[in-house]
C-alpha positions in Angstrom: 33.6 18.1 124.6 32.4 14.7 125.7 31.3 14.0 122.1 35.0 14.3 121.3 35.8 11.2 123.3 36.6 8.9 120.4 39.1 11.4 118.9 40.7 12.3 122.2 40.8 8.6 123.2 42.8 7.8 120.0 45.2 10.7 120.7 45.6 9.6 124.4 46.4 6.0 123.2 48.9 7.4 120.6 50.6 9.4 123.4 50.6 6.4 125.7 52.2 4.2 123.0 55.0 6.7 122.8 55.6 5.9 126.5 55.2 2.2 126.0 57.9 2.2 123.3 60.2 4.7 125.2 60.0 3.1 128.6 58.5 -0.4 128.4 59.8 -1.3 131.8 57.2 1.0 133.3 54.4 1.4 130.8 52.1 -1.4 129.4 49.9 -1.3 126.4 46.3 -0.8 127.2 43.1 -0.4 125.2 42.0 2.9 126.8 43.6 5.4 129.1 40.2 6.6 130.3 36.9 4.9 129.9 34.2 7.1 128.4 32.7 7.5 131.9 36.1 8.4 133.4 36.6 11.0 130.6 33.2 12.6 131.3 34.1 12.7 135.0 37.4 14.4 134.1 35.6 17.0 132.2 33.1 17.7 135.0 35.7 18.1 137.7 36.1 21.8 138.5 39.7 21.2 139.5 40.6 20.3 135.9 41.2 22.3 132.8 40.3 20.2 129.7 41.0 21.7 126.3 41.0 20.5 122.7 42.5 22.2 119.7 40.7 22.1 116.4 41.5 23.0 112.9 38.6 23.2 110.4 36.4 21.3 113.0 38.9 18.5 113.3 40.4 17.7 116.7 44.1 18.0 116.4 45.3 18.1 120.0 44.3 18.2 123.6 45.6 19.4 127.0 44.5 18.2 130.4 45.7 20.1 133.4 44.7 20.0 137.0 44.8 22.2 140.1 46.6 20.6 143.0 46.9 21.6 146.6 50.4 21.5 148.0 50.0 20.9 151.7 52.7 19.2 153.8 55.0 20.2 156.7 58.0 20.8 154.4 56.5 23.0 151.7 54.8 26.3 151.4 51.0 25.7 151.2 49.7 26.7 147.8 47.8 25.6 144.8 49.7 24.8 141.6 48.7 23.9 138.1 49.8 20.6 136.7 49.9 19.5 133.1 48.6 15.9 133.1 48.7 15.4 129.3 49.4 17.5 126.3 49.3 16.1 122.8 49.1 17.4 119.2 48.9 15.0 116.3 52.2 14.7 114.4 51.0 16.3 111.2 49.9 19.4 113.0 52.9 20.0 115.2 55.0 23.1 114.8 51.8 25.1 113.9 51.3 26.7 117.4 48.5 24.4 118.7 50.6 23.2 121.7 51.7 26.7 122.5 48.1 28.0 122.3 46.9 25.2 124.6 49.6 25.9 127.2 49.0 29.6 127.0 45.3 29.1 127.7 46.1 27.0 130.7 48.6 29.6 132.0 46.0 32.4 131.5 43.3 30.4 133.3 45.6 29.6 136.2 46.8 33.2 136.5 43.2 34.3 136.7 42.8 32.0 139.7 46.0 33.5 141.3 47.9 30.3 140.8 51.6 31.2 140.2 53.2 27.9 139.1 52.6 25.3 136.4 54.4 22.0 136.8 54.7 18.9 134.6 56.7 15.7 134.2 58.3 14.6 131.0 60.3 11.4 130.4 63.9 11.7 129.4 63.3 9.7 126.2 60.8 12.3 124.9 63.4 14.8 123.5 60.8 16.6 121.3 58.6 17.3 124.3 61.6 18.5 126.4 62.6 20.9 123.6 59.0 22.2 123.3 58.6 22.8 127.1 62.0 24.5 127.3 61.0 26.7 124.4 57.8 27.5 126.4 60.2 28.7 129.2 59.7 25.8 131.5 62.9 25.0 133.6 64.0 21.8 135.1 63.7 21.9 138.9 64.4 18.4 140.0 65.4 15.0 138.7 64.0 11.6 139.4 66.5 8.7 139.2 65.8 5.1 138.7 68.1 2.1 139.3 67.2 -1.5 138.3 68.1 -3.9 141.1 
């Protein structure tokens, strides 16, 4: 999958530009989200689940998830899955690629006896919110921002 870096890098940049446009007060344009070396390290970390979706040997999407340890005095100690990034190129959306990527992550986590999968989605990203709700994610908390 490290040979897919240029394709995944482009998709990561496209996803990031969505955030730059949707929330410019927090996101800045950058040339690369991950350097090639950081991408390889991401792939090699056994606490990560790194997937790509292909159609006819063309990379059309990716999903990066991680396993996080919840450990503090106020919460039940446990491991959870966390979707770091999920992206499918626009022309391949609504064809089941995102659903397949998420289902694979869920199956992998269930095999590790991890019971919860969390993610964060920005309010401006209505299509992503609709997708996650269709995948039976539910909103559990809200983060508010106030400019002062």
